[in-house]
C-alpha positions in Angstrom: -12.6 -25.7 -3.4 -9.2 -24.3 -4.4 -6.6 -24.1 -1.7 -6.8 -21.0 0.5 -4.0 -19.1 2.1 -3.3 -18.9 5.8 -3.5 -15.2 6.7 -2.1 -13.4 9.7 -2.6 -9.7 10.1 -0.3 -7.2 11.9 -1.6 -3.8 12.9 0.7 -0.8 13.3 -1.2 1.7 15.4 1.2 4.6 14.8 0.3 4.6 11.1 -3.0 2.7 11.2 -1.5 0.2 8.7 -2.3 -3.5 8.5 0.4 -5.7 7.0 -0.2 -9.3 6.2 1.8 -12.5 6.4 0.2 -15.1 4.1 1.3 -18.7 3.5 0.5 -21.7 1.4 -0.4 -24.5 3.9 0.9 -27.2 1.5 4.4 -25.9 0.9 4.8 -23.4 3.8 6.0 -20.8 1.2 4.9 -17.3 2.4 4.7 -13.7 1.4 4.4 -10.4 3.3 2.1 -7.7 2.0 2.7 -4.0 2.7 5.3 -4.4 5.6 5.9 -1.4 7.8 9.3 0.0 8.7 9.2 1.9 12.0 10.2 5.6 11.5 10.2 8.4 14.1 9.8 11.6 12.2 10.9 13.9 15.0 14.2 12.1 15.5 14.7 10.5 12.1 15.3 7.2 13.8 14.5 3.9 12.0 13.6 0.7 13.8 12.7 -2.8 12.5 10.6 -4.0 15.4 7.5 -4.3 13.2 9.3 -6.2 10.5 10.8 -8.5 13.1 7.2 -9.6 14.1 6.7 -10.9 10.5 10.0 -12.7 10.6 9.5 -14.2 14.0 6.0 -15.4 13.1 7.2 -17.1 9.9 10.1 -18.7 11.8 7.8 -20.0 14.5 5.5 -21.6 11.9 8.2 -23.0 9.7 7.3 -20.7 6.8 9.7 -19.5 4.2 9.1 -15.9 3.1 9.7 -15.8 -0.7 7.9 -12.6 -1.7 7.3 -9.1 -0.4 4.2 -7.7 -2.2 3.5 -4.0 -2.2 0.0 -2.9 -3.2 1.4 0.6 -4.1 4.0 3.1 -3.1 2.6 4.2 0.2 2.5 7.8 1.4 1.8 7.2 5.1 4.4 4.7 6.1 7.9 3.5 5.0 8.3 0.0 3.6 10.3 -2.6 5.4 10.7 -4.6 2.1 14.5 -4.3 1.9 15.0 -5.4 5.4 12.8 -8.5 4.9 14.6 -9.2 1.6 18.0 -9.0 3.3 16.9 -11.4 6.0 15.1 -13.9 3.8 16.2 -13.5 0.2 12.6 -12.6 -0.7 11.9 -10.8 -4.0 10.1 -7.4 -3.8 7.1 -7.0 -6.2 4.9 -4.1 -7.1 2.7 -3.0 -10.1 4.4 -2.1 -13.3 2.9 1.4 -13.1 5.3 2.3 -10.4 7.3 3.7 -13.3 4.6 6.4 -13.7 4.8 7.2 -10.0 8.6 7.4 -10.2 8.3 9.8 -13.2 5.8 12.0 -11.3 8.0 12.3 -8.2 11.5 12.5 -9.7 11.2 16.3 -10.4 9.3 16.9 -7.1 12.4 15.8 -5.2 15.0 16.8 -7.9 16.1 13.1 -7.9 18.2 13.3 -11.1 19.7 9.9 -10.4 16.4 8.2 -9.8 15.7 5.3 -12.2 12.2 5.5 -13.6 12.1 2.0 -15.1 11.0 0.2 -12.0 14.3 -1.7 -11.8 14.7 -1.0 -8.0 12.0 -3.7 -7.6 12.6 -7.4 -8.4 9.2 -8.0 -10.0 6.8 -5.7 -11.8 3.3 -7.2 -12.1 0.9 -6.5 -14.9 -2.9 -6.5 -14.9 -4.2 -10.1 -15.1 -0.9 -11.7 -14.4 -0.9 -14.8 -12.4 2.0 -16.2 -10.4 2.6 -18.9 -7.9 3.0 -18.7 -4.1 3.9 -22.3 -3.4 0.8 -24.2 -4.8 -1.4 -21.2 -4.5 -2.1 -19.0 -7.5 -2.0 -15.2 -7.0 -4.0 -13.1 -9.5 -3.0 -9.5 -10.1 -5.7 -6.8 -10.6 -4.6 -3.3 -11.5 -6.8 -1.0 -9.5 -5.6 2.6 -10.0 -7.2 5.8 -8.7 -5.6 6.3 -5.3 -2.3 6.2 -7.2 -1.5 5.1 -10.7 0.2 1.9 -9.5 -2.3 0.4 -7.1 -2.8 -3.4 -7.3 -5.2 -5.8 -5.7 -3.8 -9.3 -5.1 -6.4 -12.1 -5.3 -5.5 -15.4 -3.7 -8.3 -18.0 -3.4 -11.3 -16.3 -1.9 -9.2 -13.5 -0.4 -8.3 -10.1 -2.1 -5.8 -7.7 -0.6 -7.0 -4.3 -1.8 -4.4 -1.9 -0.3 -5.8 1.6 0.2 -8.5 1.4 -2.5 -11.3 0.5 0.0 -11.8 0.9 3.7 -14.4 -0.7 6.0 -18.0 -0.1 4.8 -18.6 2.4 7.6 -15.4 4.4 6.7 -15.5 4.5 2.9 -12.8 4.7 0.3 -9.2 6.0 -0.3 -8.4 9.6 -1.2 -7.6 10.3 -4.8 -5.9 13.7 -4.6 -2.2 12.6 -4.6 -0.2 13.4 -7.8 -1.4 10.9 -10.3 -4.6 10.0 -8.4 -8.0 10.2 -10.0 -11.4 9.8 -8.4 -13.0 8.6 -11.6 -10.4 5.9 -12.0 -10.8 5.0 -8.3 -14.6 4.5 -8.8 -14.0 2.2 -11.7 -11.4 0.2 -9.9 -13.7 -0.2 -6.9 -16.5 -1.4 -9.1 -14.1 -3.9 -10.6 -13.2 -5.3 -7.2 -16.9 -5.3 -6.2 -17.7 -7.4 -9.3 -15.9 -10.4 -7.6 -18.2 -12.9 -5.8 -20.0 -11.5 -2.8 -18.3 -13.9 -0.4 -14.8 -12.7 -1.5 -13.0 -11.6 1.6 -11.4 -8.2 1.3 -8.3 -7.4 3.4 -7.6 -3.7 3.9 -4.4 -1.8 4.4 -5.8 0.8 6.8 -8.4 1.4 9.4 -9.1 4.5 11.4 -12.2 3.4 13.4 -15.3 5.1 12.0 -17.2 7.3 14.5 -19.1 5.1 16.9 -16.9 2.0 16.4 -14.7 1.0 19.3 -12.4 -1.5 17.6 -10.1 -1.6 14.6 -11.3 -3.8 11.7 -9.6 -4.7 8.4 -11.6 -7.6 7.0 -14.9 -7.3 5.1 -16.5 -8.9 2.0 -17.5 -7.8 -1.4 -21.1 -8.3 -0.4 -20.8 -6.1 2.7 -19.2 -3.3 0.7 -21.9 -3.5 -2.0 -24.6 -3.3 0.6 -23.3 -0.9 3.1 -20.3 1.2 2.0 -21.0 4.8 2.8 -19.2 5.8 -0.4 -19.8 3.2 -3.0 -22.7 0.9 -2.1 -24.7 -0.3 -5.0 -26.7 2.5 -6.6 -24.0 5.2 -6.2 -23.2 6.6 -9.6 -19.7 7.4 -10.9 -20.5 11.1 -11.0 -21.9 11.1 -7.5 -18.9 9.3 -6.2 -16.4 11.7 -8.0 -18.2 14.8 -6.6 -18.2 13.3 -3.1 -14.6 12.1 -3.3 -13.2 15.4 -4.6 -15.1 17.5 -2.1 -13.9 15.3 0.8 -10.3 15.2 -0.5 -10.2 19.0 -0.5 -10.6 18.9 3.3 -7.9 16.3 4.1 -4.5 17.1 5.6 -1.3 15.9 4.1 -0.2 12.6 5.7 2.5 13.2 8.3 5.0 10.8 6.7 4.3 11.7 3.1 7.6 13.2 2.3 9.9 10.5 3.7 7.6 7.7 2.7 7.4 8.6 -1.0 11.1 9.2 -1.3 11.9 5.8 0.1 9.0 3.7 -1.2 9.3 4.6 -4.9 12.8 3.0 -4.6 11.5 -0.2 -3.2 12.1 0.9 0.4 15.7 1.9 -0.1 17.2 4.9 1.6 19.7 7.2 -0.1 23.4 6.2 0.3 25.3 7.1 3.4 27.1 10.4 3.3 30.6 11.0 4.5 29.4 11.8 8.1 27.7 8.4 8.3 24.2 9.8 8.0 21.5 9.3 5.3 19.5 12.3 4.2 16.0 12.7 2.8 14.8 15.9 1.1 12.1 18.4 2.1 10.8 20.5 -0.8 10.3 24.1 0.5 7.7 26.4 -1.2 7.6 30.0 -0.3 4.2 31.5 -0.2 3.6 34.0 -3.0 4.3 37.6 -2.1 6.6 36.7 0.8 10.3 37.7 0.7 12.6 35.8 3.0 15.9 36.8 1.4 16.8 39.5 3.9 
């Protein structure tokens, strides 16, 4: 059997996000997947306590963090990738289609100076690309639908699927963000579920399905094919699209969407400090049709 990664999960309850610290047991080279930066929306205060957990765990085990791998530009939490890079020298990687996401959101936030070539990131991965993590081989699968840039990272018998899939009793990712597409999402999911049944799937979020008392973030291809409430075997593409689009129409906007997108499409970087020593993010304001607030 091929070498398997050591996997440690870190759950952030405030955003229901699971980040992963993975390591090659032979060389102790490690990577962090989807790290969370603590951000309090009401005060605008940033903290690095969650990121420090990854760093402390790696130090305790004698692991060297060489990569920060983003499955996509998240809309529900800010990335701690730059902080980890500053502390370890790790490179930040994401899918090459982050360029599409940058082009979508550049006009939304009037970011005239935003580069849309992906160069804020150190590495842009392509579908089918393989790269080394120590002696381990990481395979990249482009799995769009939730966003145009979503990736799944396959390492040994483990696959890190980001937001594409949730636990079988909870379902699948939404596909209504700009650039999202429910039909693409279905096809990406079926691609993931074409992997061997015993492939372990590691998820980026869990919200505890009704009737379940504990958070869970590991399942298998076989479990999803048998029991996923959205995409078990036998669910057609048209059935899934109809369900997904109807469900998405009822979902609220993520609380941290506006700050998260602005930061994460730039590899987790905040805008430069202004003269008063503060960094500022933008809030697009839309006035409802027929309302005059000029007076």
